[in-house]
Predicted model as a PDB file, atoms N, CA, C, CB and O in Angstrom, pLDDT in the B-factor column:
MODEL        1                                                                  
ATOM      1  N   MET A   1      -2.120   9.183  13.231  1.00 75.00           N  
ATOM      2  CA  MET A   1      -2.071   9.820  11.930  1.00 75.00           C  
ATOM      3  C   MET A   1      -3.487  10.247  11.561  1.00 75.00           C  
ATOM      4  CB  MET A   1      -1.464   8.866  10.853  1.00 75.00           C  
ATOM      5  O   MET A   1      -4.426   9.454  11.628  1.00 75.00           O  
ATOM      6  N   SER A   2      -3.624  11.498  11.175  1.00 84.00           N  
ATOM      7  CA  SER A   2      -4.941  12.025  10.831  1.00 84.00           C  
ATOM      8  C   SER A   2      -5.370  11.556   9.438  1.00 84.00           C  
ATOM      9  CB  SER A   2      -4.936  13.562  10.896  1.00 84.00           C  
ATOM     10  O   SER A   2      -4.561  11.047   8.661  1.00 84.00           O  
ATOM     11  N   VAL A   3      -6.636  11.736   9.147  1.00 91.00           N  
ATOM     12  CA  VAL A   3      -7.163  11.366   7.827  1.00 91.00           C  
ATOM     13  C   VAL A   3      -6.479  12.198   6.744  1.00 91.00           C  
ATOM     14  CB  VAL A   3      -8.706  11.565   7.771  1.00 91.00           C  
ATOM     15  O   VAL A   3      -6.170  11.695   5.664  1.00 91.00           O  
ATOM     16  N   PHE A   4      -6.248  13.470   7.044  1.00 90.00           N  
ATOM     17  CA  PHE A   4      -5.574  14.348   6.091  1.00 90.00           C  
ATOM     18  C   PHE A   4      -4.187  13.819   5.750  1.00 90.00           C  
ATOM     19  CB  PHE A   4      -5.472  15.770   6.651  1.00 90.00           C  
ATOM     20  O   PHE A   4      -3.805  13.788   4.580  1.00 90.00           O  
ATOM     21  N   GLN A   5      -3.438  13.407   6.755  1.00 89.00           N  
ATOM     22  CA  GLN A   5      -2.106  12.866   6.510  1.00 89.00           C  
ATOM     23  C   GLN A   5      -2.167  11.553   5.748  1.00 89.00           C  
ATOM     24  CB  GLN A   5      -1.370  12.669   7.821  1.00 89.00           C  
ATOM     25  O   GLN A   5      -1.283  11.267   4.939  1.00 89.00           O  
ATOM     26  N   LYS A   6      -3.184  10.760   5.991  1.00 91.00           N  
ATOM     27  CA  LYS A   6      -3.341   9.504   5.246  1.00 91.00           C  
ATOM     28  C   LYS A   6      -3.603   9.780   3.774  1.00 91.00           C  
ATOM     29  CB  LYS A   6      -4.486   8.663   5.836  1.00 91.00           C  
ATOM     30  O   LYS A   6      -3.071   9.082   2.910  1.00 91.00           O  
ATOM     31  N   VAL A   7      -4.418  10.791   3.476  1.00 93.00           N  
ATOM     32  CA  VAL A   7      -4.684  11.167   2.084  1.00 93.00           C  
ATOM     33  C   VAL A   7      -3.401  11.674   1.426  1.00 93.00           C  
ATOM     34  CB  VAL A   7      -5.798  12.250   2.008  1.00 93.00           C  
ATOM     35  O   VAL A   7      -3.095  11.324   0.287  1.00 93.00           O  
ATOM     36  N   LEU A   8      -2.650  12.508   2.164  1.00 92.00           N  
ATOM     37  CA  LEU A   8      -1.373  12.992   1.636  1.00 92.00           C  
ATOM     38  C   LEU A   8      -0.429  11.834   1.346  1.00 92.00           C  
ATOM     39  CB  LEU A   8      -0.720  13.967   2.620  1.00 92.00           C  
ATOM     40  O   LEU A   8       0.228  11.805   0.305  1.00 92.00           O  
ATOM     41  N   LEU A   9      -0.365  10.887   2.264  1.00 92.00           N  
ATOM     42  CA  LEU A   9       0.511   9.734   2.078  1.00 92.00           C  
ATOM     43  C   LEU A   9       0.071   8.901   0.877  1.00 92.00           C  
ATOM     44  CB  LEU A   9       0.531   8.869   3.342  1.00 92.00           C  
ATOM     45  O   LEU A   9       0.912   8.433   0.110  1.00 92.00           O  
ATOM     46  N   LEU A  10      -1.220   8.714   0.708  1.00 93.00           N  
ATOM     47  CA  LEU A  10      -1.736   7.975  -0.442  1.00 93.00           C  
ATOM     48  C   LEU A  10      -1.340   8.662  -1.751  1.00 93.00           C  
ATOM     49  CB  LEU A  10      -3.266   7.842  -0.351  1.00 93.00           C  
ATOM     50  O   LEU A  10      -0.925   7.999  -2.701  1.00 93.00           O  
ATOM     51  N   LEU A  11      -1.470   9.982  -1.799  1.00 92.00           N  
ATOM     52  CA  LEU A  11      -1.077  10.719  -3.003  1.00 92.00           C  
ATOM     53  C   LEU A  11       0.423  10.594  -3.267  1.00 92.00           C  
ATOM     54  CB  LEU A  11      -1.464  12.196  -2.871  1.00 92.00           C  
ATOM     55  O   LEU A  11       0.844  10.442  -4.413  1.00 92.00           O  
ATOM     56  N   ALA A  12       1.226  10.659  -2.205  1.00 92.00           N  
ATOM     57  CA  ALA A  12       2.669  10.517  -2.369  1.00 92.00           C  
ATOM     58  C   ALA A  12       3.024   9.108  -2.848  1.00 92.00           C  
ATOM     59  CB  ALA A  12       3.392  10.828  -1.049  1.00 92.00           C  
ATOM     60  O   ALA A  12       3.951   8.942  -3.642  1.00 92.00           O  
ATOM     61  N   ILE A  13       2.309   8.109  -2.382  1.00 93.00           N  
ATOM     62  CA  ILE A  13       2.550   6.733  -2.826  1.00 93.00           C  
ATOM     63  C   ILE A  13       2.204   6.587  -4.299  1.00 93.00           C  
ATOM     64  CB  ILE A  13       1.730   5.735  -1.984  1.00 93.00           C  
ATOM     65  O   ILE A  13       2.938   5.942  -5.047  1.00 93.00           O  
ATOM     66  N   VAL A  14       1.088   7.181  -4.724  1.00 91.00           N  
ATOM     67  CA  VAL A  14       0.718   7.141  -6.146  1.00 91.00           C  
ATOM     68  C   VAL A  14       1.819   7.781  -6.984  1.00 91.00           C  
ATOM     69  CB  VAL A  14      -0.638   7.865  -6.389  1.00 91.00           C  
ATOM     70  O   VAL A  14       2.197   7.253  -8.030  1.00 91.00           O  
ATOM     71  N   GLY A  15       2.331   8.922  -6.520  1.00 92.00           N  
ATOM     72  CA  GLY A  15       3.421   9.579  -7.241  1.00 92.00           C  
ATOM     73  C   GLY A  15       4.673   8.721  -7.282  1.00 92.00           C  
ATOM     74  O   GLY A  15       5.345   8.650  -8.310  1.00 92.00           O  
ATOM     75  N   GLY A  16       4.990   8.070  -6.171  1.00 93.00           N  
ATOM     76  CA  GLY A  16       6.162   7.206  -6.128  1.00 93.00           C  
ATOM     77  C   GLY A  16       6.035   6.007  -7.047  1.00 93.00           C  
ATOM     78  O   GLY A  16       6.994   5.623  -7.716  1.00 93.00           O  
ATOM     79  N   ILE A  17       4.869   5.425  -7.077  1.00 94.00           N  
ATOM     80  CA  ILE A  17       4.634   4.286  -7.983  1.00 94.00           C  
ATOM     81  C   ILE A  17       4.762   4.740  -9.432  1.00 94.00           C  
ATOM     82  CB  ILE A  17       3.230   3.660  -7.737  1.00 94.00           C  
ATOM     83  O   ILE A  17       5.350   4.040 -10.258  1.00 94.00           O  
ATOM     84  N   ASN A  18       4.209   5.917  -9.740  1.00 92.00           N  
ATOM     85  CA  ASN A  18       4.314   6.426 -11.104  1.00 92.00           C  
ATOM     86  C   ASN A  18       5.778   6.668 -11.490  1.00 92.00           C  
ATOM     87  CB  ASN A  18       3.505   7.725 -11.250  1.00 92.00           C  
ATOM     88  O   ASN A  18       6.185   6.345 -12.605  1.00 92.00           O  
ATOM     89  N   TRP A  19       6.569   7.236 -10.571  1.00 92.00           N  
ATOM     90  CA  TRP A  19       7.994   7.436 -10.836  1.00 92.00           C  
ATOM     91  C   TRP A  19       8.701   6.102 -11.027  1.00 92.00           C  
ATOM     92  CB  TRP A  19       8.649   8.222  -9.694  1.00 92.00           C  
ATOM     93  O   TRP A  19       9.570   5.984 -11.891  1.00 92.00           O  
ATOM     94  N   GLY A  20       8.347   5.106 -10.242  1.00 93.00           N  
ATOM     95  CA  GLY A  20       8.955   3.786 -10.398  1.00 93.00           C  
ATOM     96  C   GLY A  20       8.648   3.164 -11.745  1.00 93.00           C  
ATOM     97  O   GLY A  20       9.530   2.611 -12.402  1.00 93.00           O  
ATOM     98  N   ILE A  21       7.398   3.257 -12.150  1.00 93.00           N  
ATOM     99  CA  ILE A  21       7.006   2.734 -13.464  1.00 93.00           C  
ATOM    100  C   ILE A  21       7.747   3.476 -14.568  1.00 93.00           C  
ATOM    101  CB  ILE A  21       5.477   2.855 -13.670  1.00 93.00           C  
ATOM    102  O   ILE A  21       8.225   2.874 -15.530  1.00 93.00           O  
ATOM    103  N   TYR A  22       7.834   4.794 -14.410  1.00 92.00           N  
ATOM    104  CA  TYR A  22       8.535   5.589 -15.423  1.00 92.00           C  
ATOM    105  C   TYR A  22      10.020   5.247 -15.466  1.00 92.00           C  
ATOM    106  CB  TYR A  22       8.351   7.084 -15.148  1.00 92.00           C  
ATOM    107  O   TYR A  22      10.613   5.168 -16.542  1.00 92.00           O  
ATOM    108  N   GLY A  23      10.613   5.046 -14.304  1.00 94.00           N  
ATOM    109  CA  GLY A  23      12.032   4.729 -14.255  1.00 94.00           C  
ATOM    110  C   GLY A  23      12.365   3.366 -14.842  1.00 94.00           C  
ATOM    111  O   GLY A  23      13.398   3.195 -15.490  1.00 94.00           O  
ATOM    112  N   ILE A  24      11.487   2.402 -14.611  1.00 94.00           N  
ATOM    113  CA  ILE A  24      11.748   1.041 -15.092  1.00 94.00           C  
ATOM    114  C   ILE A  24      11.392   0.885 -16.565  1.00 94.00           C  
ATOM    115  CB  ILE A  24      10.965   0.029 -14.264  1.00 94.00           C  
ATOM    116  O   ILE A  24      12.189   0.374 -17.353  1.00 94.00           O  
ATOM    117  N   TRP A  25      10.196   1.325 -16.930  1.00 94.00           N  
ATOM    118  CA  TRP A  25       9.700   1.068 -18.283  1.00 94.00           C  
ATOM    119  C   TRP A  25       9.584   2.307 -19.164  1.00 94.00           C  
ATOM    120  CB  TRP A  25       8.373   0.414 -18.200  1.00 94.00           C  
ATOM    121  O   TRP A  25       9.273   2.190 -20.350  1.00 94.00           O  
ATOM    122  N   GLY A  26       9.827   3.496 -18.606  1.00 92.00           N  
ATOM    123  CA  GLY A  26       9.696   4.721 -19.396  1.00 92.00           C  
ATOM    124  C   GLY A  26       8.249   5.042 -19.731  1.00 92.00           C  
ATOM    125  O   GLY A  26       7.973   5.694 -20.739  1.00 92.00           O  
ATOM    126  N   PHE A  27       7.325   4.590 -18.895  1.00 92.00           N  
ATOM    127  CA  PHE A  27       5.896   4.759 -19.153  1.00 92.00           C  
ATOM    128  C   PHE A  27       5.295   5.616 -18.051  1.00 92.00           C  
ATOM    129  CB  PHE A  27       5.172   3.385 -19.241  1.00 92.00           C  
ATOM    130  O   PHE A  27       5.382   5.259 -16.875  1.00 92.00           O  
ATOM    131  N   ASN A  28       4.691   6.735 -18.410  1.00 91.00           N  
ATOM    132  CA  ASN A  28       4.051   7.625 -17.454  1.00 91.00           C  
ATOM    133  C   ASN A  28       2.585   7.225 -17.315  1.00 91.00           C  
ATOM    134  CB  ASN A  28       4.186   9.112 -17.896  1.00 91.00           C  
ATOM    135  O   ASN A  28       1.752   7.597 -18.141  1.00 91.00           O  
ATOM    136  N   ALA A  29       2.276   6.467 -16.268  1.00 91.00           N  
ATOM    137  CA  ALA A  29       0.925   5.926 -16.092  1.00 91.00           C  
ATOM    138  C   ALA A  29      -0.102   7.023 -15.838  1.00 91.00           C  
ATOM    139  CB  ALA A  29       0.905   4.930 -14.943  1.00 91.00           C  
ATOM    140  O   ALA A  29      -1.204   6.970 -16.383  1.00 91.00           O  
ATOM    141  N   VAL A  30       0.238   8.010 -15.024  1.00 89.00           N  
ATOM    142  CA  VAL A  30      -0.716   9.089 -14.731  1.00 89.00           C  
ATOM    143  C   VAL A  30      -0.996   9.884 -15.999  1.00 89.00           C  
ATOM    144  CB  VAL A  30      -0.174  10.025 -13.613  1.00 89.00           C  
ATOM    145  O   VAL A  30      -2.148  10.201 -16.294  1.00 89.00           O  
ATOM    146  N   GLY A  31       0.046  10.203 -16.742  1.00 89.00           N  
ATOM    147  CA  GLY A  31      -0.148  10.918 -18.001  1.00 89.00           C  
ATOM    148  C   GLY A  31      -0.983  10.126 -18.983  1.00 89.00           C  
ATOM    149  O   GLY A  31      -1.832  10.686 -19.676  1.00 89.00           O  
ATOM    150  N   TRP A  32      -0.751   8.845 -19.045  1.00 91.00           N  
ATOM    151  CA  TRP A  32      -1.516   7.982 -19.954  1.00 91.00           C  
ATOM    152  C   TRP A  32      -2.985   7.917 -19.551  1.00 91.00           C  
ATOM    153  CB  TRP A  32      -0.920   6.570 -19.979  1.00 91.00           C  
ATOM    154  O   TRP A  32      -3.874   7.992 -20.399  1.00 91.00           O  
ATOM    155  N   LEU A  33      -3.230   7.775 -18.251  1.00 90.00           N  
ATOM    156  CA  LEU A  33      -4.615   7.686 -17.777  1.00 90.00           C  
ATOM    157  C   LEU A  33      -5.383   8.993 -17.942  1.00 90.00           C  
ATOM    158  CB  LEU A  33      -4.633   7.274 -16.324  1.00 90.00           C  
ATOM    159  O   LEU A  33      -6.602   8.983 -18.115  1.00 90.00           O  
ATOM    160  N   LEU A  34      -4.672  10.112 -17.890  1.00 89.00           N  
ATOM    161  CA  LEU A  34      -5.352  11.406 -17.866  1.00 89.00           C  
ATOM    162  C   LEU A  34      -5.132  12.236 -19.122  1.00 89.00           C  
ATOM    163  CB  LEU A  34      -4.899  12.188 -16.677  1.00 89.00           C  
ATOM    164  O   LEU A  34      -5.241  13.462 -19.079  1.00 89.00           O  
ATOM    165  N   GLY A  35      -4.830  11.600 -20.215  1.00 84.00           N  
ATOM    166  CA  GLY A  35      -4.797  12.304 -21.487  1.00 84.00           C  
ATOM    167  C   GLY A  35      -3.475  12.926 -21.875  1.00 84.00           C  
ATOM    168  O   GLY A  35      -3.462  13.958 -22.547  1.00 84.00           O  
ATOM    169  N   GLY A  36      -2.382  12.346 -21.484  1.00 85.00           N  
ATOM    170  CA  GLY A  36      -1.068  12.856 -21.863  1.00 85.00           C  
ATOM    171  C   GLY A  36      -0.432  13.656 -20.743  1.00 85.00           C  
ATOM    172  O   GLY A  36      -1.120  14.274 -19.931  1.00 85.00           O  
ATOM    173  N   SER A  37       0.896  13.636 -20.713  1.00 82.00           N  
ATOM    174  CA  SER A  37       1.633  14.290 -19.636  1.00 82.00           C  
ATOM    175  C   SER A  37       1.486  15.804 -19.644  1.00 82.00           C  
ATOM    176  CB  SER A  37       3.085  13.932 -19.726  1.00 82.00           C  
ATOM    177  O   SER A  37       1.644  16.446 -18.606  1.00 82.00           O  
ATOM    178  N   LEU A  38       1.186  16.376 -20.793  1.00 85.00           N  
ATOM    179  CA  LEU A  38       1.065  17.829 -20.886  1.00 85.00           C  
ATOM    180  C   LEU A  38      -0.377  18.302 -20.797  1.00 85.00           C  
ATOM    181  CB  LEU A  38       1.674  18.315 -22.175  1.00 85.00           C  
ATOM    182  O   LEU A  38      -0.636  19.502 -20.875  1.00 85.00           O  
ATOM    183  N   GLY A  39      -1.322  17.378 -20.635  1.00 85.00           N  
ATOM    184  CA  GLY A  39      -2.722  17.762 -20.488  1.00 85.00           C  
ATOM    185  C   GLY A  39      -2.962  18.449 -19.145  1.00 85.00           C  
ATOM    186  O   GLY A  39      -2.244  18.203 -18.175  1.00 85.00           O  
ATOM    187  N   TRP A  40      -3.960  19.299 -19.098  1.00 89.00           N  
ATOM    188  CA  TRP A  40      -4.207  20.069 -17.873  1.00 89.00           C  
ATOM    189  C   TRP A  40      -4.583  19.182 -16.697  1.00 89.00           C  
ATOM    190  CB  TRP A  40      -5.306  21.084 -18.110  1.00 89.00           C  
ATOM    191  O   TRP A  40      -4.235  19.493 -15.558  1.00 89.00           O  
ATOM    192  N   LEU A  41      -5.285  18.086 -16.948  1.00 91.00           N  
ATOM    193  CA  LEU A  41      -5.695  17.207 -15.852  1.00 91.00           C  
ATOM    194  C   LEU A  41      -4.492  16.463 -15.263  1.00 91.00           C  
ATOM    195  CB  LEU A  41      -6.752  16.201 -16.342  1.00 91.00           C  
ATOM    196  O   LEU A  41      -4.352  16.364 -14.044  1.00 91.00           O  
ATOM    197  N   ALA A  42      -3.639  15.949 -16.125  1.00 88.00           N  
ATOM    198  CA  ALA A  42      -2.440  15.249 -15.650  1.00 88.00           C  
ATOM    199  C   ALA A  42      -1.520  16.210 -14.910  1.00 88.00           C  
ATOM    200  CB  ALA A  42      -1.687  14.595 -16.829  1.00 88.00           C  
ATOM    201  O   ALA A  42      -0.971  15.858 -13.866  1.00 88.00           O  
ATOM    202  N   ARG A  43      -1.348  17.413 -15.432  1.00 90.00           N  
ATOM    203  CA  ARG A  43      -0.499  18.404 -14.760  1.00 90.00           C  
ATOM    204  C   ARG A  43      -1.068  18.786 -13.402  1.00 90.00           C  
ATOM    205  CB  ARG A  43      -0.344  19.656 -15.629  1.00 90.00           C  
ATOM    206  O   ARG A  43      -0.315  19.006 -12.453  1.00 90.00           O  
ATOM    207  N   THR A  44      -2.389  18.865 -13.301  1.00 91.00           N  
ATOM    208  CA  THR A  44      -3.030  19.167 -12.020  1.00 91.00           C  
ATOM    209  C   THR A  44      -2.747  18.058 -11.012  1.00 91.00           C  
ATOM    210  CB  THR A  44      -4.550  19.350 -12.203  1.00 91.00           C  
ATOM    211  O   THR A  44      -2.451  18.333  -9.849  1.00 91.00           O  
ATOM    212  N   VAL A  45      -2.839  16.812 -11.454  1.00 90.00           N  
ATOM    213  CA  VAL A  45      -2.539  15.689 -10.563  1.00 90.00           C  
ATOM    214  C   VAL A  45      -1.078  15.726 -10.136  1.00 90.00           C  
ATOM    215  CB  VAL A  45      -2.860  14.346 -11.250  1.00 90.00           C  
ATOM    216  O   VAL A  45      -0.773  15.480  -8.969  1.00 90.00           O  
ATOM    217  N   PHE A  46      -0.165  16.029 -11.061  1.00 91.00           N  
ATOM    218  CA  PHE A  46       1.248  16.123 -10.707  1.00 91.00           C  
ATOM    219  C   PHE A  46       1.476  17.207  -9.651  1.00 91.00           C  
ATOM    220  CB  PHE A  46       2.093  16.414 -11.956  1.00 91.00           C  
ATOM    221  O   PHE A  46       2.254  17.010  -8.718  1.00 91.00           O  
ATOM    222  N   ILE A  47       0.802  18.344  -9.795  1.00 92.00           N  
ATOM    223  CA  ILE A  47       0.933  19.433  -8.829  1.00 92.00           C  
ATOM    224  C   ILE A  47       0.388  19.026  -7.476  1.00 92.00           C  
ATOM    225  CB  ILE A  47       0.214  20.682  -9.327  1.00 92.00           C  
ATOM    226  O   ILE A  47       1.015  19.295  -6.451  1.00 92.00           O  
ATOM    227  N   VAL A  48      -0.776  18.378  -7.452  1.00 93.00           N  
ATOM    228  CA  VAL A  48      -1.395  17.952  -6.186  1.00 93.00           C  
ATOM    229  C   VAL A  48      -0.505  16.922  -5.483  1.00 93.00           C  
ATOM    230  CB  VAL A  48      -2.813  17.356  -6.439  1.00 93.00           C  
ATOM    231  O   VAL A  48      -0.341  16.976  -4.264  1.00 93.00           O  
ATOM    232  N   VAL A  49       0.064  15.995  -6.240  1.00 92.00           N  
ATOM    233  CA  VAL A  49       0.954  14.988  -5.649  1.00 92.00           C  
ATOM    234  C   VAL A  49       2.207  15.657  -5.098  1.00 92.00           C  
ATOM    235  CB  VAL A  49       1.336  13.909  -6.694  1.00 92.00           C  
ATOM    236  O   VAL A  49       2.675  15.294  -4.019  1.00 92.00           O  
ATOM    237  N   GLY A  50       2.748  16.617  -5.814  1.00 92.00           N  
ATOM    238  CA  GLY A  50       3.926  17.335  -5.338  1.00 92.00           C  
ATOM    239  C   GLY A  50       3.649  18.128  -4.071  1.00 92.00           C  
ATOM    240  O   GLY A  50       4.469  18.135  -3.153  1.00 92.00           O  
ATOM    241  N   VAL A  51       2.507  18.794  -4.011  1.00 93.00           N  
ATOM    242  CA  VAL A  51       2.128  19.547  -2.812  1.00 93.00           C  
ATOM    243  C   VAL A  51       1.908  18.584  -1.646  1.00 93.00           C  
ATOM    244  CB  VAL A  51       0.847  20.391  -3.070  1.00 93.00           C  
ATOM    245  O   VAL A  51       2.275  18.891  -0.511  1.00 93.00           O  
ATOM    246  N   ALA A  52       1.315  17.429  -1.916  1.00 92.00           N  
ATOM    247  CA  ALA A  52       1.110  16.429  -0.859  1.00 92.00           C  
ATOM    248  C   ALA A  52       2.443  15.978  -0.284  1.00 92.00           C  
ATOM    249  CB  ALA A  52       0.329  15.216  -1.399  1.00 92.00           C  
ATOM    250  O   ALA A  52       2.586  15.842   0.931  1.00 92.00           O  
ATOM    251  N   ALA A  53       3.415  15.746  -1.152  1.00 91.00           N  
ATOM    252  CA  ALA A  53       4.733  15.327  -0.679  1.00 91.00           C  
ATOM    253  C   ALA A  53       5.383  16.429   0.160  1.00 91.00           C  
ATOM    254  CB  ALA A  53       5.638  14.958  -1.867  1.00 91.00           C  
ATOM    255  O   ALA A  53       6.006  16.143   1.182  1.00 91.00           O  
ATOM    256  N   LEU A  54       5.241  17.680  -0.264  1.00 92.00           N  
ATOM    257  CA  LEU A  54       5.791  18.788   0.511  1.00 92.00           C  
ATOM    258  C   LEU A  54       5.117  18.915   1.874  1.00 92.00           C  
ATOM    259  CB  LEU A  54       5.644  20.091  -0.262  1.00 92.00           C  
ATOM    260  O   LEU A  54       5.774  19.221   2.869  1.00 92.00           O  
ATOM    261  N   CYS A  55       3.818  18.681   1.920  1.00 92.00           N  
ATOM    262  CA  CYS A  55       3.083  18.765   3.187  1.00 92.00           C  
ATOM    263  C   CYS A  55       3.475  17.647   4.151  1.00 92.00           C  
ATOM    264  CB  CYS A  55       1.582  18.716   2.926  1.00 92.00           C  
ATOM    265  O   CYS A  55       3.289  17.787   5.360  1.00 92.00           O  
ATOM    266  N   LEU A  56       4.005  16.556   3.645  1.00 90.00           N  
ATOM    267  CA  LEU A  56       4.419  15.442   4.498  1.00 90.00           C  
ATOM    268  C   LEU A  56       5.806  15.634   5.105  1.00 90.00           C  
ATOM    269  CB  LEU A  56       4.393  14.162   3.708  1.00 90.00           C  
ATOM    270  O   LEU A  56       6.173  14.912   6.033  1.00 90.00           O  
ATOM    271  N   ILE A  57       6.573  16.577   4.608  1.00 90.00           N  
ATOM    272  CA  ILE A  57       7.937  16.780   5.110  1.00 90.00           C  
ATOM    273  C   ILE A  57       7.971  17.028   6.619  1.00 90.00           C  
ATOM    274  CB  ILE A  57       8.586  17.952   4.387  1.00 90.00           C  
ATOM    275  O   ILE A  57       8.799  16.417   7.294  1.00 90.00           O  
ATOM    276  N   PRO A  58       7.123  17.885   7.185  1.00 89.00           N  
ATOM    277  CA  PRO A  58       7.192  18.095   8.641  1.00 89.00           C  
ATOM    278  C   PRO A  58       6.940  16.828   9.456  1.00 89.00           C  
ATOM    279  CB  PRO A  58       6.193  19.146   9.047  1.00 89.00           C  
ATOM    280  O   PRO A  58       7.450  16.699  10.569  1.00 89.00           O  
ATOM    281  N   SER A  59       6.163  15.898   8.917  1.00 87.00           N  
ATOM    282  CA  SER A  59       5.885  14.671   9.665  1.00 87.00           C  
ATOM    283  C   SER A  59       7.133  13.789   9.799  1.00 87.00           C  
ATOM    284  CB  SER A  59       4.764  13.887   8.983  1.00 87.00           C  
ATOM    285  O   SER A  59       7.179  12.911  10.661  1.00 87.00           O  
ATOM    286  N   LEU A  60       8.133  14.015   8.958  1.00 85.00           N  
ATOM    287  CA  LEU A  60       9.387  13.273   9.087  1.00 85.00           C  
ATOM    288  C   LEU A  60      10.118  13.641  10.374  1.00 85.00           C  
ATOM    289  CB  LEU A  60      10.287  13.539   7.881  1.00 85.00           C  
ATOM    290  O   LEU A  60      10.839  12.820  10.942  1.00 85.00           O  
ATOM    291  N   PHE A  61       9.929  14.872  10.827  1.00 86.00           N  
ATOM    292  CA  PHE A  61      10.660  15.374  11.980  1.00 86.00           C  
ATOM    293  C   PHE A  61       9.819  15.406  13.248  1.00 86.00           C  
ATOM    294  CB  PHE A  61      11.180  16.746  11.690  1.00 86.00           C  
ATOM    295  O   PHE A  61      10.330  15.739  14.318  1.00 86.00           O  
ATOM    296  N   ALA A  62       8.552  15.069  13.146  1.00 82.00           N  
ATOM    297  CA  ALA A  62       7.671  15.070  14.313  1.00 82.00           C  
ATOM    298  C   ALA A  62       7.897  13.797  15.114  1.00 82.00           C  
ATOM    299  CB  ALA A  62       6.182  15.195  13.889  1.00 82.00           C  
ATOM    300  O   ALA A  62       7.965  12.705  14.550  1.00 82.00           O  
ATOM    301  N   GLY A  63       8.010  13.937  16.411  1.00 75.00           N  
ATOM    302  CA  GLY A  63       8.150  12.767  17.272  1.00 75.00           C  
ATOM    303  C   GLY A  63       6.810  12.058  17.411  1.00 75.00           C  
ATOM    304  O   GLY A  63       5.754  12.627  17.132  1.00 75.00           O  
ATOM    305  N   GLU A  64       6.872  10.833  17.837  1.00 73.00           N  
ATOM    306  CA  GLU A  64       5.632  10.084  18.038  1.00 73.00           C  
ATOM    307  C   GLU A  64       4.923  10.601  19.275  1.00 73.00           C  
ATOM    308  CB  GLU A  64       5.910   8.569  18.167  1.00 73.00           C  
ATOM    309  O   GLU A  64       5.554  10.950  20.272  1.00 73.00           O  
ATOM    310  N   ARG A  65       3.608  10.644  19.194  1.00 69.00           N  
ATOM    311  CA  ARG A  65       2.817  11.071  20.334  1.00 69.00           C  
ATOM    312  C   ARG A  65       2.721   9.945  21.331  1.00 69.00           C  
ATOM    313  CB  ARG A  65       1.424  11.527  19.899  1.00 69.00           C  
ATOM    314  O   ARG A  65       2.631   8.779  20.946  1.00 69.00           O  
ATOM    315  N   PRO A  66       2.738  10.275  22.611  1.00 66.00           N  
ATOM    316  CA  PRO A  66       2.584   9.206  23.606  1.00 66.00           C  
ATOM    317  C   PRO A  66       1.197   8.595  23.527  1.00 66.00           C  
ATOM    318  CB  PRO A  66       2.843   9.740  25.023  1.00 66.00           C  
ATOM    319  O   PRO A  66       0.207   9.292  23.301  1.00 66.00           O  
ATOM    320  N   LYS A  67       1.141   7.306  23.714  1.00 69.00           N  
ATOM    321  CA  LYS A  67      -0.146   6.618  23.659  1.00 69.00           C  
ATOM    322  C   LYS A  67      -0.896   6.863  24.957  1.00 69.00           C  
ATOM    323  CB  LYS A  67       0.041   5.099  23.411  1.00 69.00           C  
ATOM    324  O   LYS A  67      -0.325   6.821  26.047  1.00 69.00           O  
ATOM    325  N   THR A  68      -2.191   7.120  24.812  1.00 69.00           N  
ATOM    326  CA  THR A  68      -3.030   7.325  25.985  1.00 69.00           C  
ATOM    327  C   THR A  68      -3.920   6.125  26.160  1.00 69.00           C  
ATOM    328  CB  THR A  68      -3.867   8.614  25.864  1.00 69.00           C  
ATOM    329  O   THR A  68      -4.212   5.399  25.210  1.00 69.00           O  
ATOM    330  N   GLU A  69      -4.342   5.928  27.377  1.00 67.00           N  
ATOM    331  CA  GLU A  69      -5.237   4.801  27.655  1.00 67.00           C  
ATOM    332  C   GLU A  69      -6.604   5.092  27.075  1.00 67.00           C  
ATOM    333  CB  GLU A  69      -5.341   4.529  29.176  1.00 67.00           C  
ATOM    334  O   GLU A  69      -7.103   6.214  27.158  1.00 67.00           O  
ATOM    335  N   THR A  70      -7.201   4.078  26.493  1.00 69.00           N  
ATOM    336  CA  THR A  70      -8.537   4.248  25.957  1.00 69.00           C  
ATOM    337  C   THR A  70      -9.553   4.043  27.056  1.00 69.00           C  
ATOM    338  CB  THR A  70      -8.792   3.283  24.799  1.00 69.00           C  
ATOM    339  O   THR A  70      -9.299   3.319  28.018  1.00 69.00           O  
ATOM    340  N   GLY A  71     -10.672   4.662  26.921  1.00 61.00           N  
ATOM    341  CA  GLY A  71     -11.733   4.507  27.904  1.00 61.00           C  
ATOM    342  C   GLY A  71     -11.697   5.552  29.007  1.00 61.00           C  
ATOM    343  O   GLY A  71     -12.603   5.597  29.839  1.00 61.00           O  
ATOM    344  N   ALA A  72     -10.673   6.389  29.030  1.00 58.00           N  
ATOM    345  CA  ALA A  72     -10.606   7.427  30.049  1.00 58.00           C  
ATOM    346  C   ALA A  72     -11.541   8.565  29.647  1.00 58.00           C  
ATOM    347  CB  ALA A  72      -9.142   7.941  30.235  1.00 58.00           C  
ATOM    348  O   ALA A  72     -11.634   8.904  28.467  1.00 58.00           O  
ATOM    349  N   PRO A  73     -12.225   9.149  30.607  1.00 59.00           N  
ATOM    350  CA  PRO A  73     -13.172  10.247  30.272  1.00 59.00           C  
ATOM    351  C   PRO A  73     -12.480  11.496  29.838  1.00 59.00           C  
ATOM    352  CB  PRO A  73     -14.050  10.569  31.450  1.00 59.00           C  
ATOM    353  O   PRO A  73     -13.137  12.490  29.529  1.00 59.00           O  
TER     354      PRO A  73                                                      
ENDMDL                                                                          
END                                                                             
C-alpha cells in the first residue's frame, strides 16, 4: 500500500468515525471542530474526505501483488 493510499484510508476512517458519532449521538464532530457544518472549512474537509473515499474504490477490486524476496538486486 502506497503512502498516498494510506492517507486516503486515514481520511476515509476520519469520515467514517464522524458518521458513526453523528449516527449514535447526532453530533457532527468535524463541523464542531471547524466552525459549524456549513462553514467553508468544514465543507472543504467533507469534500476532501468524500474524494478520498471515491479514490479508494478501485483498490477494492485490485488483486494483491505477489510478494517479492527482499535483498534481490
